[in-house]
C-alpha positions in Angstrom: -22.2 -182.2 -58.7 -25.3 -180.2 -59.6 -27.2 -178.7 -56.7 -30.9 -177.8 -56.3 -31.2 -174.2 -55.1 -33.9 -173.9 -52.4 -35.0 -170.4 -51.9 -36.2 -170.2 -48.3 -39.6 -168.4 -48.0 -39.3 -165.6 -45.5 -41.7 -165.6 -42.6 -42.6 -161.9 -42.7 -44.9 -162.0 -39.7 -42.3 -163.5 -37.4 -39.5 -161.4 -38.8 -41.5 -158.2 -38.1 -42.0 -159.4 -34.6 -38.3 -159.8 -34.1 -37.6 -156.4 -35.6 -40.1 -154.8 -33.2 -39.1 -156.7 -30.1 -35.3 -156.8 -30.5 -34.5 -153.9 -32.8 -32.6 -156.1 -35.2 -32.3 -155.2 -38.9 -34.7 -156.8 -41.5 -31.9 -159.0 -42.9 -31.0 -160.4 -39.4 -34.6 -161.0 -38.6 -35.1 -162.9 -41.9 -31.9 -165.0 -41.3 -33.1 -165.9 -37.8 -36.6 -167.0 -39.0 -35.0 -168.9 -41.9 -33.3 -171.0 -39.2 -36.5 -171.6 -37.4 -35.8 -169.0 -34.7 -39.1 -167.1 -34.4 -39.6 -166.6 -30.7 -38.1 -163.2 -29.6 -36.7 -164.7 -26.3 -35.0 -167.6 -28.2 -33.7 -165.2 -30.8 -32.2 -162.9 -28.1 -30.4 -165.9 -26.5 -29.2 -167.0 -29.9 -27.6 -163.6 -30.6 -26.3 -162.9 -27.1 -24.8 -166.4 -26.3 -24.7 -165.6 -22.6 -23.0 -168.3 -20.4 -25.8 -167.7 -17.9 -28.2 -169.4 -20.3 -26.5 -172.8 -19.9 -28.8 -175.3 -18.3 -28.3 -176.8 -14.8 -26.0 -179.8 -15.0 -28.0 -181.7 -12.4 -30.9 -182.0 -14.9 -28.9 -184.7 -16.7 -30.1 -188.1 -15.7 -27.4 -189.9 -13.7 -25.5 -186.8 -12.8 -26.1 -186.7 -9.1 -25.2 -190.3 -8.6 -22.1 -190.0 -10.9 -20.8 -186.9 -9.0 -21.3 -188.7 -5.6 -19.2 -191.7 -6.8 -16.4 -189.6 -8.2 -16.3 -187.4 -5.1 -16.0 -190.5 -3.0 -13.2 -191.9 -5.2 -11.2 -188.6 -5.0 -11.6 -188.3 -1.2 -10.7 -192.0 -0.7 -7.7 -191.8 -3.0 -9.1 -194.5 -5.2 -7.5 -194.9 -8.6 -9.6 -193.4 -11.4 -9.1 -194.2 -15.1 -10.5 -191.9 -17.8 -11.2 -194.1 -20.9 -11.5 -191.8 -23.9 -12.3 -192.2 -27.6 -9.4 -191.3 -30.0 -11.0 -188.5 -31.9 -10.9 -184.8 -31.1 -14.1 -185.0 -29.1 -12.8 -187.9 -27.0 -9.3 -186.4 -26.5 -10.6 -183.0 -25.4 -13.1 -184.7 -23.1 -10.3 -186.8 -21.6 -8.0 -183.7 -21.3 -10.4 -181.5 -19.3 -11.7 -184.2 -17.0 -8.2 -185.5 -16.2 -7.1 -181.9 -15.5 -10.0 -181.1 -13.2 -9.7 -184.4 -11.2 -6.0 -183.6 -10.7 -6.9 -180.1 -9.5 -9.2 -181.7 -7.0 -6.3 -184.0 -5.9 -7.7 -187.1 -7.4 -5.5 -190.1 -8.4 -6.3 -190.2 -12.1 -4.8 -191.6 -15.3 -6.1 -192.0 -18.9 -6.3 -194.6 -21.6 -7.0 -194.4 -25.3 -7.7 -197.6 -27.3 -5.5 -198.2 -30.3 -7.8 -197.8 -33.3 -6.0 -200.6 -35.3 -5.7 -203.3 -32.6 -8.5 -202.5 -30.2 -11.0 -200.5 -32.3 -13.6 -198.1 -30.9 -14.9 -198.2 -27.3 -14.3 -199.9 -24.0 -12.8 -203.3 -24.4 -11.8 -206.3 -22.2 -8.1 -205.9 -22.9 -8.3 -202.4 -21.5 -10.3 -203.6 -18.5 -7.7 -206.4 -17.8 -4.9 -203.7 -17.9 -7.0 -201.5 -15.5 -7.3 -204.4 -13.1 -3.6 -205.0 -13.3 -3.0 -201.4 -12.4 -5.3 -201.4 -9.5 -8.0 -199.2 -11.0 -11.1 -198.8 -8.9 -13.2 -196.6 -11.2 -13.3 -196.2 -15.0 -15.0 -193.2 -16.5 -15.7 -193.6 -20.2 -16.0 -190.4 -22.2 -17.4 -190.2 -25.8 -18.1 -193.9 -25.7 -19.8 -196.5 -23.4 -23.5 -196.2 -24.1 -23.6 -199.5 -25.9 -20.8 -201.3 -23.9 -23.1 -203.6 -22.0 -20.8 -206.7 -22.1 -17.7 -204.7 -21.3 -19.4 -203.0 -18.3 -20.5 -206.4 -17.0 -16.9 -207.6 -17.4 -15.6 -204.7 -15.4 -18.2 -205.3 -12.7 -17.1 -208.9 -12.5 -13.6 -207.7 -12.0 -14.5 -205.4 -9.2 -14.2 -202.2 -11.2 -17.0 -199.6 -11.1 -17.9 -197.8 -14.3 -19.4 -194.3 -15.0 -20.4 -193.6 -18.6 -20.3 -190.1 -20.0 -21.4 -190.2 -23.6 -23.6 -188.5 -26.3 -24.3 -191.3 -28.7 -27.7 -192.9 -29.2 -28.9 -195.6 -26.8 -29.3 -199.0 -28.5 -31.2 -201.6 -26.4 -30.7 -201.7 -22.7 -28.5 -199.2 -20.8 -25.2 -200.8 -19.5 -25.2 -201.7 -15.8 -22.8 -198.9 -14.8 -22.8 -197.0 -11.5 -24.1 -194.0 -13.5 -24.9 -193.3 -17.2 -24.8 -189.6 -18.2 -26.0 -189.2 -21.8 -28.7 -186.6 -22.8 -29.9 -189.1 -25.5 -30.6 -192.0 -23.1 -34.2 -192.9 -22.5 -35.8 -191.0 -19.6 -33.3 -188.1 -19.6 -35.2 -184.9 -19.4 -32.2 -182.6 -20.0 -33.6 -179.7 -22.3 -30.8 -179.9 -24.8 -29.9 -183.2 -26.5 -27.3 -182.2 -29.0 -24.1 -181.8 -26.9 -20.9 -183.3 -28.1 -19.3 -185.6 -25.6 -17.0 -182.8 -24.4 -20.1 -180.7 -23.7 -21.5 -183.5 -21.5 -18.1 -183.8 -19.8 -18.1 -180.0 -19.3 -21.5 -180.2 -17.6 -20.1 -183.0 -15.4 -17.2 -180.8 -14.4 -19.5 -177.9 -13.6 -21.3 -180.2 -11.2 -18.1 -181.7 -9.8 -16.5 -178.2 -9.1 -19.7 -177.1 -7.4 -19.8 -180.3 -5.2 -16.3 -179.6 -4.0 -17.0 -175.9 -3.6 -13.8 -175.2 -5.6 -13.0 -171.7 -6.9 -11.7 -173.2 -10.2 -13.0 -171.2 -13.2 -14.7 -173.9 -15.3 -15.1 -171.4 -18.2 -11.3 -171.4 -18.6 -11.8 -174.9 -20.2 -14.0 -173.5 -23.0 -11.1 -173.5 -25.5 -11.0 -177.3 -25.3 -14.8 -177.7 -25.1 -15.2 -175.5 -28.2 -12.5 -177.4 -30.0 -14.2 -180.8 -29.4 -17.7 -179.5 -30.1 -16.9 -178.0 -33.5 -14.7 -181.0 -34.6 -17.5 -183.4 -33.8 -19.8 -181.6 -36.2 -22.8 -181.4 -33.8 -25.4 -178.6 -34.5 -24.2 -175.2 -33.5 -27.4 -174.1 -31.9 -28.6 -173.9 -28.2 -25.9 -174.7 -25.7 -23.5 -175.7 -28.4 -23.6 -172.2 -29.9 -23.1 -170.6 -26.4 -20.1 -172.9 -25.8 -18.5 -172.3 -29.2 -19.0 -168.5 -29.4 -17.5 -168.0 -26.0 -14.9 -170.8 -26.6 -13.5 -169.4 -29.8 -12.4 -166.3 -27.8 -10.7 -168.6 -25.2 -9.1 -170.6 -28.0 -7.7 -167.6 -29.8 -6.1 -166.4 -26.6 -5.4 -169.9 -25.1 -2.9 -170.2 -22.3 -2.3 -173.9 -23.0 1.2 -174.4 -24.4 0.1 -177.4 -26.5 -2.8 -175.6 -28.1 -0.5 -172.6 -28.8 2.0 -174.8 -30.6 -0.8 -176.4 -32.6 -2.2 -173.1 -33.6 1.3 -172.0 -34.7 2.0 -175.1 -36.8 -1.5 -174.7 -38.4 -0.5 -171.1 -39.6 -3.2 -169.5 -37.3 -1.0 -167.3 -35.3 -2.4 -163.7 -34.8 -5.7 -164.8 -36.4 -9.2 -164.7 -34.8 -9.9 -168.5 -34.8 -13.2 -169.5 -36.2 -15.1 -172.8 -36.6 -13.7 -173.3 -40.1 -10.1 -173.2 -38.7 -11.0 -175.9 -36.2 -12.7 -178.1 -38.9 -10.0 -177.9 -41.5 -6.7 -177.1 -39.7 -6.7 -177.9 -36.0 -9.1 -180.8 -35.9 -7.4 -182.9 -38.6 -4.0 -182.5 -37.0 -5.3 -183.7 -33.7 -7.2 -186.6 -35.3 -4.1 -187.7 -37.3 -2.5 -189.2 -34.2 -5.5 -191.3 -33.2 -6.1 -192.3 -36.8 -2.6 -193.5 -37.6 -1.2 -194.4 -34.2 -2.3 -193.5 -30.7 -4.0 -190.4 -29.3 -1.5 -190.5 -26.4 0.7 -188.0 -28.3 -2.1 -185.4 -28.3 -2.6 -185.8 -24.6 1.1 -185.3 -24.1 0.8 -182.1 -26.2 -2.0 -180.7 -24.1 -0.4 -181.8 -20.8 3.2 -180.5 -21.3 4.6 -177.5 -19.5 7.6 -177.3 -21.8 7.4 -174.9 -24.8 10.0 -176.9 -26.7 8.2 -180.2 -26.1 4.9 -178.6 -27.3 6.6 -177.4 -30.5 8.2 -180.8 -31.1 4.9 -182.7 -30.7 2.9 -180.2 -32.7 5.4 -180.6 -35.6 5.1 -184.4 -35.4 1.3 -184.1 -35.6 1.7 -181.8 -38.6 3.9 -184.4 -40.4 1.5 -187.2 -39.4 -1.4 -185.2 -40.9 0.4 -185.0 -44.2 0.9 -188.8 -44.1 -2.8 -189.2 -43.3 -3.7 -187.0 -46.3 -1.7 -189.2 -48.6 -3.3 -192.5 -47.3 -6.7 -190.9 -47.5 -6.3 -189.8 -51.1 -5.0 -193.3 -52.1 -8.0 -194.9 -50.4 -10.5 -192.5 -52.0 -9.1 -193.2 -55.5 -9.4 -196.9 -54.9 -13.0 -196.5 -53.6 -14.0 -194.5 -56.6 -12.7 -197.1 -59.0 -14.7 -199.8 -57.0 -17.8 -197.7 -57.2 -17.5 -197.2 -61.0 -17.0 -200.9 -61.4 -19.2 -202.6 -58.8 -22.1 -200.3 -58.0 -25.2 -199.4 -60.0 -26.1 -195.9 -58.7 -29.4 -196.1 -60.6 -30.4 -199.1 -58.5 -28.6 -198.5 -55.1 -29.3 -195.6 -52.9 -26.5 -196.5 -50.5 -22.8 -197.2 -51.2 -21.3 -200.0 -49.1 -17.8 -201.1 -50.1 -15.2 -203.4 -48.6 -11.6 -204.0 -49.2 -8.7 -205.8 -47.5 -6.0 -203.5 -46.2 -7.7 -200.2 -46.2 -6.5 -198.2 -43.2 -9.1 -198.1 -40.4 -8.0 -194.6 -39.4 -9.1 -192.9 -42.7 -12.2 -194.8 -43.9 -14.6 -192.5 -42.1 -13.1 -189.4 -43.7 -13.1 -191.1 -47.1 -16.8 -192.0 -46.6 -17.4 -188.3 -46.2 -15.5 -187.5 -49.4 -17.5 -190.2 -51.3 -20.7 -188.5 -50.2 -19.3 -185.2 -51.5 -18.8 -186.8 -54.9 -21.9 -189.1 -55.2 -24.3 -187.8 -52.5 -25.2 -191.3 -51.2 -25.1 -192.7 -47.6 -21.8 -194.5 -47.6 -20.2 -197.2 -45.5 -16.6 -198.3 -46.1 -15.3 -201.5 -44.5 -11.8 -202.7 -44.2 -11.2 -206.4 -43.7 -8.5 -207.7 -41.4 -6.4 -210.9 -41.7 -9.0 -212.8 -39.6 -11.8 -212.0 -42.0 -13.4 -209.4 -39.7 -14.6 -206.2 -41.2 -14.4 -202.9 -39.5 -16.6 -200.2 -41.0 -17.3 -196.5 -40.8 -20.3 -194.9 -42.2 -21.5 -191.3 -43.0 -24.9 -190.2 -44.2 -26.9 -187.4 -45.9 -29.4 -185.2 -44.1 -32.6 -187.2 -44.9 -31.2 -190.7 -44.0 -30.8 -191.8 -40.4 -27.9 -194.1 -40.6 -28.2 -195.7 -37.1 -31.9 -196.5 -37.8 -30.8 -198.2 -41.0 -28.3 -200.3 -39.1 -30.9 -201.2 -36.5 -33.0 -202.6 -39.3 -30.1 -204.8 -40.4 -28.4 -205.6 -37.1 -28.5 -209.4 -37.7 -25.6 -209.0 -40.1 -23.3 -207.2 -37.7 -21.3 -208.2 -34.6 -21.3 -204.7 -33.2 -22.4 -201.2 -34.2 -23.2 -197.8 -32.8 -23.3 -194.1 -33.6 -26.0 -191.6 -34.5 -28.0 -190.4 -37.5 -25.2 -189.1 -39.6 -22.2 -191.2 -38.6 -21.7 -194.7 -37.3 -19.2 -197.5 -36.9 -19.6 -201.3 -37.1 -17.9 -204.7 -36.9 -19.0 -207.4 -39.4 -17.8 -210.8 -40.6 -16.6 -210.7 -44.2 -19.2 -213.2 -45.4 -22.1 -211.0 -44.0 -21.1 -207.8 -45.9 -23.2 -208.6 -49.0 -26.3 -209.3 -46.8 -25.8 -205.9 -45.0 -25.4 -204.1 -48.3 -28.6 -205.6 -49.8 -30.7 -205.1 -46.6 -29.7 -201.5 -46.0 -30.4 -200.7 -49.7 -33.8 -202.3 -49.5 -34.5 -200.3 -46.3 -33.5 -197.1 -48.0 -36.0 -197.5 -50.8 -38.8 -196.6 -48.4 -36.8 -193.8 -46.8 -35.2 -191.9 -49.7 -36.7 -190.2 -52.7 -34.8 -189.1 -55.9 -34.9 -185.6 -54.6 -33.2 -186.7 -51.4 -30.3 -187.9 -53.5 -29.6 -184.5 -55.0 -27.7 -182.0 -52.7 -29.8 -178.9 -51.8 -28.3 -175.5 -51.3 -30.5 -173.2 -49.2 -30.6 -169.6 -50.3 -31.5 -167.0 -47.6 -32.3 -164.2 -50.0 -31.8 -162.8 -53.5 -29.7 -159.6 -53.6 -28.6 -157.1 -56.2 -24.9 -156.4 -56.1 -25.4 -152.8 -54.8 -27.0 -154.3 -51.6 -23.6 -155.9 -50.7 -21.7 -153.6 -48.4 -19.7 -153.6 -45.2 -22.9 -152.9 -43.2 -24.5 -156.0 -44.6 -21.5 -158.1 -43.6 -21.5 -156.6 -40.1 -25.2 -157.5 -39.7 -24.8 -161.0 -41.1 -21.9 -161.6 -38.8 -24.3 -161.5 -35.8 -25.2 -165.1 -36.6 -21.5 -166.2 -36.3 -20.3 -168.9 -35.4 -21.5 -171.0 -38.3 -21.6 -174.7 -38.5 -24.0 -177.7 -38.5 -27.5 -176.4 -37.7 -26.5 -172.8 -38.3 -25.0 -172.6 -41.9 -23.3 -169.5 -43.1 -25.9 -167.2 -44.6 -26.1 -167.7 -48.4 -27.4 -165.3 -50.9 -27.8 -165.3 -54.7 -27.6 -162.8 -57.6 -28.7 -163.6 -61.1 -27.8 -162.4 -64.6 -24.2 -161.4 -63.9 -21.7 -160.3 -66.5 -17.9 -160.8 -66.5 -15.7 -157.8 -66.1 -12.6 -159.7 -67.1 -11.4 -163.1 -68.2 -11.9 -165.7 -65.3 -8.7 -166.7 -63.6 -7.6 -170.1 -62.2 -5.6 -169.9 -59.0 -3.4 -172.8 -57.9 -4.8 -174.9 -60.6 -8.2 -175.5 -58.8 -9.7 -172.2 -57.6 -11.9 -169.8 -59.7 -11.6 -166.1 -59.6 -14.2 -163.8 -61.2 -14.9 -160.1 -61.4 -18.6 -159.6 -62.0 -21.2 -156.9 -62.5 -25.0 -156.5 -62.7 -27.3 -153.6 -63.6 -26.8 -152.1 -60.1 -23.0 -152.4 -59.4 -19.8 -153.5 -61.0 -16.3 -154.9 -60.3 -17.0 -157.2 -57.4 -14.6 -160.0 -56.9 -15.9 -163.6 -56.4 -13.7 -166.6 -55.4 -14.8 -170.2 -55.8 -12.5 -172.6 -54.0 -12.2 -175.9 -55.9 -14.5 -174.5 -58.7 -12.0 -174.3 -61.6 -14.2 -176.7 -63.6 -16.8 -173.9 -64.0 -14.5 -171.7 -66.1 -15.6 -172.6 -69.6 -19.3 -172.5 -68.8 -18.9 -169.1 -67.1 -17.3 -167.7 -70.3 -19.9 -169.4 -72.6 -22.9 -168.1 -70.5 -21.6 -164.5 -69.9 -24.6 -162.4 -69.0 -26.6 -165.3 -67.8 -24.5 -166.3 -64.7 -26.3 -166.9 -61.5 -24.2 -167.3 -58.3 -24.8 -168.4 -54.8 -22.4 -167.0 -52.3 -21.6 -165.5 -48.9 -20.4 -161.9 -48.7 -17.1 -161.4 -46.8 -14.3 -159.0 -46.2 -11.0 -159.6 -48.0 -7.9 -158.2 -46.3 -4.6 -158.3 -48.4 -1.5 -156.2 -47.9 -3.3 -153.6 -45.8 -6.2 -153.2 -48.3 -9.7 -154.1 -47.3 -12.4 -154.9 -49.9 -15.7 -156.8 -50.4 -15.5 -160.3 -51.8 -18.1 -163.0 -52.6 -17.3 -166.5 -51.5 -18.8 -168.7 -54.2 -20.8 -171.8 -53.2 -22.3 -172.6 -56.6 -22.9 -171.3 -60.1 -25.9 -171.9 -62.4 -26.6 -170.6 -65.9 -29.8 -169.7 -67.6 
């Protein structure tokens, strides 16, 4: 899909201020200001990522009350149940909270709903099971902020509930003992973008302090980092501090399950980065909760047997391959339906439904549909009772949860945030939802919004690309949502050799300009550009990130292609 290149205008005044105050290079100063970081104190914190800059956990609304209730439960030997979501964020949240309550000698167990039979979030079936098991306190993690009816039901059955979540509040807050969510109304916590595992980490910090324990909470950062990156929250502020420090913990993790997962993901002896989490570790963890139950992942993270860890990790790997097959099949079916049923000139949003689609993959497929068509997308699978279960993803300029709020009369249940949401809907109401959300989008989206933009940090000549530049740029690592990998462009390039296609889908070029020659450029999944590259030789413009390529002991410069234009 053609992209619009947006050249970010450098803020010279602010950049010069950063150069003077912090002693950073001009390129680093410009990269910081391009990301809206203009205050020297903020810039210093951004670059240092010091754990001392994390905010006081007690600033979170509901924290003091929640800690008091959990402390009482632990000391009174009450039965505590951690109710977690089945994705990476939910599983890592459940893992660390269960571990710490055990360390504090609490009587704790965990529960993940089955995606296929129970769906997302706290439900009455789980509460009935909790009552059967004599549970006194349920702590929800990565869910609960919209579970008003379910919390009422738990209260009626004599079970207290604490909610630890990071999703948007819709309507009234549930009548739980404590609700801890930085996005709830009235919460003055300075940073609102934590993943659920980040909020749980803050809870653990406060809990350890309350018990005056010598447990090192920062030893949990491997899991906190894992859940934060996988949930695609912005990597700025506290999230950046968590992830930069957590990646070091993850690379050298002592957890046997994580070690086995790293091995089966072909990441042994590598410095793990956010891309490795997003494309290797995260999908293998998610595969269990998507196709079956997240219990298997908890067993992996909980085991003290090397052999059991290897066996479970291998099962997750096989399950991930199965998930990829189901995902591709669903994507192909969805594309056929779009071509047949949807007029993209008329509809800004893609809303599709089908009987039999797997509930565990429709969210990922919605993301893939956006990559292809660049439209907010909701995919709905309809069960045998005529109830639809949907998962939606959005584009930057369209707040999906607000769109759902405008059309809530059509849905039985819904929740999420600006870029991702889930819903339950009767089959007969799907068409009404489709029409109303598309009507809503007409006032919110322009034609420009429906074209993907690629932000370019600076234009460079090839002779400006060297190891020093890469070292300077790397100061902004780790990259992710809210802190994209710095992207540069160079125009009017010529080919040094015939373009090559690698593994039938990747493009490899050797290019030169008037300042330098023979630089390698690799475009993953960009084989379709080959003929146009040959035809426009001499007028090739590329957008890329510079990187170091290590192969068989040789170290060289390489350009990671993000897009190619001609003219």
